N, C-alpha and C positions, 0 to 999 in steps of 0.2 A: 226515876231517872231523877238526874241532878244533870242539871245545867247551870250554865254562867252567864249572866246577863252581857259581859264584856267581850265575850270571845264562842266559841267555836266551842271548847272542851264542855266534853258529857261526862258521866258516868253510868253505866246503866249494869243493871246485876241479873238473871235469871230467877227463876222463881227459887231454886234449889239454892243459896246462898243463904238465905235469912233462916231456912230448917236446919242450916251444919249445926246450930249451937245446940239444938236436940239431939240427946244422949240414942233414944230411939231411931232416929234418923240415918246417925254417922253407924249404928252398928248393923242396920240392914244394910246399908251400901256397902259396909266392909263382908257381910252373908255375901252377898252377889258377887264380891273381886271387886268393890269399887275401893281401891285404898285411897284413900283422901291423904295422906302426908304425902304422896307418892306422886301426886299431880298438881297441877296447877289449876283454881279454880274456875277459867276459860275452858279447860278442855274433860269438865266433868260433863258428862251422859245429860242431852237434853230432854228432858221429860212429855210424857203424853200427859194431858190435864185433861177430866171429865167430871162434869157433876153428877155428884153420886147421891145427891140429895138436895131436894129446895125447902125443904121447912122441917128442921131449921137447914140454910145454907152448908152443904159440904162435898167438897171435891174427892174428889182421886188422883193424885200426882203417881206416875209409874214413872221407874228410870230401868235400864235396863242392861245390865252388864253379865261377865264373861260368864259368871256362876247364873245367871239367871233371872228374877225379876222380882222389882221391890216398890210395893206399894204404898205410899201414905198417905194418909184421910187428914183432909186440916177442912178446920173450918171456915168460913169469909175473913178472919183477921191471921190466919196464919198458924194458929193455931195446931199443933199434932194431937189430933187423935186417937191413931194406931197405925200401925205401920205391920205388913206383911212381908213375906219370903217367902213363897210356897206355901211349905208345910209347919212356917214360923207365924204366928200370929201375937202380938204385943198391943197391950191397951198401951194408950197415948198420954199426956200430963192432963189429959181435963177431967 
């Protein structure tokens, strides 16, 4: 979140926004019917976040679309480790 010290203006983003620069994530979202080019950032699906592992720390971020569910696994720095859209499992950048 970014906040202004002189006024009440602030900017927030969901967990999905920093992940949109990863091709694996955008492909996984397309696979479940989330067309990024046809929506606004604030209309993207709200994810469910669960702890997948604690050593090292990993999170599963699940997004639901008309075509199914995409699960993105990230580390504590939001580096994409893997994506999964049901039958399709991809390894991320790490």
